[in-house]
N, C-alpha and C positions, 0 to 999 in steps of 0.2 A: 845639405843632401836633399834631392828631391824626393817626392813621395813615390812609392810604389804605385803600379797600375794593377789592380785586382778586379777581375771579371768573375761574376757568378752566373752561370747560365742554368735556368730551370725550364725544362719541357713543360709546356702548359697541358694539364690533364692528360698526362702522358699515355697511360694505358687506353683511356677512352679515345684519345686523338688517333692512336695507331689503329685501333678498331674501326673508327669511321673511316680511316683512309682505305681500309680492306672491306668495309661494308658501307658503301656510300649511301644506301637506303636509310641508314641511321643518322645520317648528319643533320637531319632537321626534325630530329625526334629526341626527347629526353632519354638519356641511356646511362647505364652505368655497368662497371665491370666489376664481377666478384661473386662468389658463392654459388650456390645450386638453387635456382628459384623454383624449381619442380619440388625439390624436397623442402622448400622453405626455410633452409639454413645458410648461414654464411653471412658476410658483411660486405658493404660497399668498399672496394679498393680505391676506386676513383669514379667520378662522374663527370659528364660533360657540362657545359655552362647552362644549357637549357635545364638540365635536372638540378644543378646548384641554384639556379634562380627560384626553383620551386621548393627549395629547403632540404634537399638532398645533401648529405655531407658524408666525407670519408669515415669509415669506421661505423656507420649507422648499420643497424641489421637490415636485412632485405625487406622484411615485412613492415619495418619503419619507414623505409624509403617509398614503398609502395603506397603507405598510407598518406605520406605528403605529397606524392607525385604519382597518381592513379595510373597515368599513361606511360610510366617509365618501362624501358626496355632492358632487361638484364643479359649480359653475355659473359661466358665463363672466360676466365684469365688464359692468356696464351703466353707464357713467361718467355718461351724460346724466341717468340716473334719480338717481344719487348727488348729482350736482350740484344737481338740483331740490331734494332734501331738505336739502341745505347751505344753500340760499337761503331755504327756509322756516324752518329754525333761526335763520338771521340776522335775519329779520323778527321772529321772537319776541323776539330779544336786543335789537333796536332799541326795542321798546316800554319798555326799561328804561334805556338809555343810548345816546348816540352814540358813545361811546369804545370801539369794537369792533375788535379786531386778530385776523384769522384767523391761525391756524397750521396750514396745511393745510386739507383739505376738510371734516374733521370736528371740528376744535378751534377754540376762540376764547377769548381774553382779553377781559374786560369791566371797565371801571373805573366802578363804581357809587358811588363816593364821594359825588357830589352828589345821587344819587338817594335816599339814605337818609332825607333830610327828607320826601319825598313817599311813599316806597313801603317804609319800614321797614329794619331793619338787613340788612346783607349775607347772614346766614344766611336771613332770611325771602325776600329776592329769589331766592337760589339755589333754595330750596325751591319757589317759585313757578315758576321756570323749569323746573325738572325736572319738576314735575306737569304743566305746560302742554305740553311736548314729548311727554311720555308719553301725555297724553290727545288732543292736536291731531294728533300726527304717528305715533303708534303705536310710536315707538322710545324708548330710554331714554338718559340722559346721567349721567355722574358729574360732580360740581362740587366744585373746590377753592376755598375761601374764605380769603384771606390778605391780608397787608399789602403783598405785592410779588408781580411775575408769576412769579418762580422758584418761590416756596413755593406758589402758587396752582396752578401746574402739578402740582407734587409732590402736592398735596392731591387733585387729580383722579385721579392714579393710585394714590392711597393705598388706596382700597376701591372695587372694581368688583363687579357693574354697580349702576346705579341707586342712587347713594349720593351723600352730601355729607360732605366732610371740612374742617374748620377747621384752619388752622395760623396761629394768631395770634402776635403777638410774644412773649407771655408762655408760649407753649406749644411754640414751635418746637424748643427744645432736647429736650424730652421726646419730641416726635412725630417729628421729622426727623433728629435726630443718630443714632439707632440703626439707620437705614435704610442699606441698601447704597449706597455712594457712586456706584455706577452708575445708581442712580435719579435722580440730580441731572442736570437739564437741562444738555446740552452735554458731559456725561462720556460719550464713546463708547467702543468697544471698545479703541481704541489708547490713549486717555488712562486708561481703567481699569486697563489692563495696566501703565502706567508708574506710576500711583498704588500699584498692588499691590507693585511692586518696592520702593516706599517704606514697606511695611507698612500702607498706608491702606486700610482695607476698608469703613469707615462714613463717613457725612457728618460725624458728629462728629469723627473722627479728621483728616479734611481741614481742618475749622474750626480745630483746635488746632495744626496742623503750622506748623513755623517757615517764614516768608517765604522765608529764603535757600535753603532746601532745595527748595522747591516752584519758585522762580525758576530754580534751576540744572538742574532736570529738565524743566519744562514751559514755561519762559519766563513772559512777562507773563500768559499764559492760566492759569498755576497760581495767580497771586494773585487773578485775576478769580474763579476757582472758589472759593477760600478766602473771598472776600467773599460769594459767594452762599451757601456753607454757613453763614456767619454772619448771614444774612438782610440783607446790605447790597446790596440790588438796588433803585436807584430809577428804572430804566428806565421810560419812560411807556408807556401803552396808547395806540397812535396815533390821532389823529383824523383818520382817511382812509379813503376808501372807494373807492380807485382800484386797489388790487392785487387781482387775481383770487385765489380760494383755490387754483388750480393753476398752475404755471409755464408749462405749454405744452399744446396739443392737436395731435396729428398723426396721420397715417395713411400706410400703405405698402401696396404690392401687388407681389406676384410675377406678372408679366404672362403671358397665355395663350400668347405667344410672344415670343421675343427681339425688342428694339427695335433697329431697324437704322439710323434715321436721325432727324433733328431733329424731323420731323413726328410721328413715332411718340411720342418723348419728350414733345412739347408736348401731344398728346392726353392722355396719362396724367397729366401735371402738372395739366391742367384737371380731369380725373376727381377727382384727389386734392384739389385746391383747393376744388372744389364741396363735398365732404365736410367738409373741415377748416373752410371759411368758414361753411357752414351751422351747424355746431356751435358755432362762435365766437358766431354771431348768436342762435342759440337760447339760449344762456347769458349773453347780454349782454356778451361779452368782445371785445377787439380786441387785435391783437399789435403789438409794436414790432420783432420781428425774425422773419425767415423762414430756415428751415433745410432743406436737402435732404440726402438720402442716397442713394446710387447703388451698385448692386452689378452688375458685369458678369458674363458667362457663364464667366469664368474665376475667379470668386469674389472678385476684387479689389473692396474696398469703401472708400468714403470719405464724409466728411460735411462740408458747408460750410455757412456761415450769413452773412446780411447784415443789417444794422441798417437799418431804414427811417427816412426822414425825417419819417414821420407815422405815427400808428397806423391800422390798418385791419382790417376783416373783409371786404373785397370780394374776390369770388372772382377775378376778372379781375387784380386787383393781385397777389394771392398767386400765382397761376399764372405771370404775366409775370416777377415777381421770381424764382421758382423757376427758371425756363427761363433766365432771364439768368445765374443763378449757375452753372448746368450749363454752359452755352455757353462760360463763362469758365475751366472746370475739367476739361473732358473732351474728348478729342481722337479719339475713335471708333478705339481700337486694337482693341477688342472690342465685339461687340453687348452691349446691356444686358439684365439679367435681372430686375432689380427697381428700383424707385424708392421713395422716401418723402418726405414733405413735412410740415412741422410749423411752426406759428405759436407763437412762443416769447415770453417776457417780456410775459405778458399783463396787460391792465389792464381795469377795468370800463368799459362802452361809453360812459358819460357823462363820462369824463375830460377835465379842462381841459388843452389842450397849446398850445405856442407855434407857430403855423401857419408853414410856409414860404412864402416869396414866389413859389415856383415850383410850388406845389400849386393845381391848378384845382379850387377848393372845389365849385363848380357842377356841374362834370363828375363829381366823386366823388359828389356827392348824387344825381345821376342813376343812376349805376352801384349805389348802395346801393339805391335804390328798385326798380330792375330786379331785383336779387337778391331783395329781399323779396317782390316779386311772384312770381318763380319759385318761392321757398320756399312761398308759399301755394299755387300750382297743384299742386305736387307733393305738398303734404300732402293736398289734395282728390282728384287724380287719379293719383297714383303718379309715381314718379321719371322714367319714360320718357316721360311725357306732354308734356314740353318739353325740348329738347336744344339744344346750341349747333351751328352749322353745321359746326364743326371735327369734330364727332364722326361726320359722314357720311363723312369721308375714309377711315375704317377702321371698320367696324361691328362687327368682332370685338373690338377692342381697346376700343370705346366701349360694349359691352354690359353692362359691370360697373356696378352701383350701389355705389360705394365707401362711401357713407353707412351703408347698411343692411347690407351684406355683410362689412364688415371692422369690426374691433375699433379703436376710436379709444383713443390712449393718452395720457391726460393725466398729467403729472408734479406731484406735490405738492411742498410747500415742503420736505418731509423730504429 
């Protein structure tokens, strides 16, 4: 039986690349996406290669990035834009296979084994994908080509940017075994430290280590990692298009005044729900879980969540569930200073699901059409062109356009 042909496509410096495409004046300057440079807080989500060469790293605090690269330019994240580019990449991938498994917003595995008969070998398909994304989208990808997912991922990390690396069965020992063991998927900082205590620094050393030693220090995961190092990964690229490339989309706000009663809280949750639900609809997502966060004016903070009996991106459903969670968990010992709402466990909008007998499908459909009509009106005439009657109960609280004035925080699979 012949080997599978697995590709792993990784968009290079994805957020920064998309920003430079829309801000060409930044192409020849060190830049990073993330945080709020004016408030001096937040972290680097990604940086371009000029900034990386100066020592800027993902996860670094903005002030640290400025210290190692004084000329760096920070731009705030625009997640809706990045999700749009992620979808366009997926559309290109789908021309070659339906076996596509996202790994975050900017990476995907593709199984092109059955595509070789029509489209050429894996290397040729990878080259065509790389060229199309560069020409059609204006960004670059690095692609790994291998016989399993682990080494395909390793190949896409092997050489950047805009490169293709093969790690086939006959060459993985020469290409992969000399690499640091931390390059192997699922070897995080803690695992890397444990392996270091065993004298394991490279993937090859992990591949040759005795099973009993690995099991005694890392349990079953140690044996799994050894299998990966030896190319023994038969996990499939999943044939499904239900999981979203991000885990959640949420928004939070510190209110213009303290919230004193349930009506105040309900207004703010509707404002947040309009932002979150609109972005879910824009990106074709629905959520299975609603999560809220609450902070009072004494800085006491808590988060709670609730699993829904059906998926949704309907504004009123998100807001009412959030308010219900709040009512069950807060006793008004102090006024509220800030609220957050998040739709979690996202799926794509056309997912099949087992419907509950207690869900009114026709009513849901009416709510969804109403939301879509409101979205269209606001796109054409602005956010405040149409508002809910609840907002007129307090004009100061309802004067905020959460969708445009606040940063939405998607969580990737990482």
